[in-house]
N, C-alpha and C positions, 0 to 999 in steps of 0.2 A: 124356381124362376118362372115368371109368367111368360106366356107365349107373346112374342112381339106382334104388333099391329102392322100388317103389310103396308098400310098407308104411310108409314113412317119411312119408307124406302123408295128410291127412284132408280130408273135406268136413264142415263144421260147418253145421247148419241151425238156424234159429229162425223163429218167426212173430211178426209185429208188427201192431198194430191199424190202421195206416193207411200209405199210401204215403210220406207225409212222414217219419215216424219210421223206416221201412225205409230210405229213401234217406239220411237223416242218419246212421244207424248204419253203413250200408254204407260211406259216405264216411270216417267217422272210423276204422273198423277197417282200411281200406286205407291211408289217410294215415299212420296210426301203425304200419303194416307188421305188424299182427297177421295180416292176410290178404293174399294176392297178388291176389285177385279176389273181388268180391262180386256176386252176381246176385240181382236182385229180381224176383219173379214174383207175379202175383195180378191181381185178388183171388181168394181161395179162400174157401170156406165151411167152417168148422170146427164140429164137434159134439163136445162133451166134457163130462165130469163135473166139476162145480165147486161147492163150497159146498153139497154135499148134493143137487144136482139137475143135470139135463141143461141145458146152456147151448149157445147157438149164437152165432157171431160171424163177421163178414167180416174176413179177415186177409190179410196179405201175407207171402210166404215170402222169406227171405234165405238164400242158400247161399254159404258162404265156403270158399275153397280155401286151405289152409295146410299147414305142416309139422307132424308129430307133436310136435315139440319146442315149438311155439308154441301148441298147443291150450289148455294150462292158462292161459296169460296171456290168450289170446283169450276164453276162458270168463269169466274174472274181469272183464275190461274190458266184455264184453257185459252181464254182470250189472249193472255200474255204470250203463250207458247205457239199459238196457231198462226200459220203463214197466210191465211186468207184475210182479206180486208173485212169481210162480213161472214164469219164462219157460221155454219149450222151448229147450233147448240140447243138441243131439245131435251127436256126432262119430262119423263112420263112416270106416273105413279105405278108402283108394283101393286096390283090389286089382290094378288094372292101369292103365297110362297110357302115353302117348307119352313116351319119355325126354326129349325136348326140352321138352315141357310141364312135366314134373316138375322139371327143372332150372330152368325159369323160375319155378315156385312158390318153390323154394328161394332163388333169387337175389332174389326180390321180398320175402321176409320176413326175411332175415338183415339184421342191422344195425338192426333196428327198435327 
C-alpha cells in the first residue's frame, strides 16, 4: 500500500460553551464516522467581537481528525449539533503526518 498524501487529511476545530456539549458532539461525530478522532481540551478563555461589543466566555475546544473528502459533511453535521448561532468551524490541512496514522484516519472515516 502506498503512503498516504498528508494533504488529503484535515484537522477541524470548533469551540463549545461547556464540557458536556463538547463531549456529546465529539462522540456523535466519531460514532457517525465523520471524524476518526475527537480531542476535547479546556477550559479556555475566549475574547471576541459579538453583537457590536467585546464579549468573553469560557469555552472548550474540540479538534477533529478527518479526511479532506469528509470535511463538508462533518461541517454540516457540526452545524446541526452546535448550540452557537455562528459556530467556529475551521479546517486546516495536515501538512505532514506519520503514514500509519494517516491510513488510520482514512480507515476510520470511510464507510461512515
